N, C-alpha and C positions, 0 to 999 in steps of 0.2 A: 892537782884537783878536777882539771877537765879530762884526764886520761881515766881516772878511776871512773868518772863517769855518773857515778849514782845521785840520786838526788841529794842526798846527805851530802856528799863531797862538792858539788856543785854547789849547794846553798852557803857553805864554808868561803867560797871563793871571796876574795876581797876584805875578806873579815880579819885577818890575822893581823895584819899591819894596823889595823885599827885597835883590834886587842891589844896589841902590844904597845900601843902609844898610850893607850888608856891604862895601863899597868906602871908605864914612865910616870903618867901625870900623877897617880897615885902614890908614888915614890918623891916627887917631887912637894906634894901637898904635904907629907908627913915630914920632909926634910925640913920644910919651912912653917913648921906649927910646932907646938908643943913648949915646955919650960926652958929647954936650951935655946931655941929659936928666939923664945920672947927675951932671955939675958942678952943674946947677941943683937937683936932690934935695940933693944935699950942701950946699949953701947955704939950703936948708930950702924950696924950692918943694916942694908938694904936686899932686899929679895931680887934675884934674878928671875925673869922671864923665862918661860920655855918656850924654844922656838921649834917649830916644825917646818922641816924644808924637804923640798921636792914633793911638794904636795899634787902637783899634776897627776891626771892618770893615765895610765898605758895601756888600758882595756877599753874600746870604743864602745863598749856596753855599758858604762859607768858614766852617768853623767859627768861634766867637767869639773863639778864642785863637791864630788863625792867624799873625797878625804877632807878638802877644808871644813865642809859641814860638820863632818864626824870631830873632829879636833877642835872648834870653837870652844875656848873655856877661860873662865878668869885667870889672867897672868899669861896670859899665850902669845906669841906673836906666830903667824904663819906668813911665809912666801908664796903669793900667789903669781904664778906666771901668765905672762900676756896671754889673750886670747887670739889663738892663731889667726883667727878670722880678721883681726885690725892690722895684721902686718901688710 
């Protein structure tokens, strides 16, 4: 995107990963809802939570919570790396 360099391309920087995660979350919600899930839940099935890992930013232009803020949602877990300044 940086090599393309257009305003449109640069506007997409960092958004692909979040968009893919949003799609994964939609699939997760679909899997754990509806009549099939309700039958399983009545028989004792428990929801698994969706875990987001490696949510630290690699681009210093982003705030350090860019991905964590974008991925917060019900039934999710996020691994948050320690603040490098605290080491």
